[in-house]
N, C-alpha and C positions, 0 to 999 in steps of 0.2 A: 252732493259735493260738485264743485265746478272743475272744469278738465285741470287748470293750473294748480289747484290744491291736491288734486288727485296725483300729478305729476312730482310735486314737491313730497307728498307721503311717500309714494313708491321710491323716489330716489333716496329719502331719508332711511328707510326700511333696508334699501340695497346697500347702502353705505355702512349702516350699524352691522348688517349681516357680514360684510366683507371685513369689518374691525374685529367682529366676534370670531370669524373664522381664521384670521392672523393671529389673534391672541391664543385661539385654541390650538393652532398648529403648533406654536411655540411651546406652550403648556404641556402639550403630550411629549415632548422631548426630554429626555433627560436634563437635569438643571444646567451641569456644565457644557452641554451641546447646544442651549438656547444662544441664539445669535440675535434674535428680535429683529431681523430683516430676511426678506426672503419674497416669496411670490404664494398668492393664495391660488390654488389649482393651477399651478405652473404659468399663470396669465397674469394676474392683477399684483403689483409689486407692492410691498409694505416695508416700512422701516420705523420702528419704535424706539431707537437708539437716539440718545440725546443729539440734537442737531450741532453741528458745528459750521462756522463760518466757510470753511472749504467745502463741505458738502453743498451747504445752501448755494454758495457761487457756482458751483459746478453743476447744479441742476438747474439754477434761475439764469445764469449770465456764463455760458460756455459756447462761444461763437464757434469753436474747433470742432465741438461734438456734432456731428451729422443729424443728431435727433432732434425734433421739435420738442416732443413729449419726452421727458425723462422721469424716472422714478422719483416719487417725491422724497423731498427731504426730511420730512417726518409726517407718517401717517400711512393711508392707503391711498393707493391711485398714482396718478402722475402730474408733474409740474410742467410748465411751459418753459422751454428754454429760450427766453428772451433775445440772448445774445445770437442764438442762431438766426431768428426772425430779422434782426436788425441787419445781419450781415449780409441777407439776401434782398 
């Protein structure tokens, strides 16, 4: 297996593991306490709620937010706040 493929496989396995951990976290909660957003191990953000225009805009284009990396509008991990990059 070449290095590129190895990196791709490791990334895919890690990503699927994070999704599984996030879903498992929610399913372990009582049904009425499930929010479908939070952090895996207190570090990696996840959000499985239906994305809204407001949330997508706040994550992808928010020049007033000091963060360049924001929690994903949908899924696990981070989005890039392009508005912050353009502002500076």
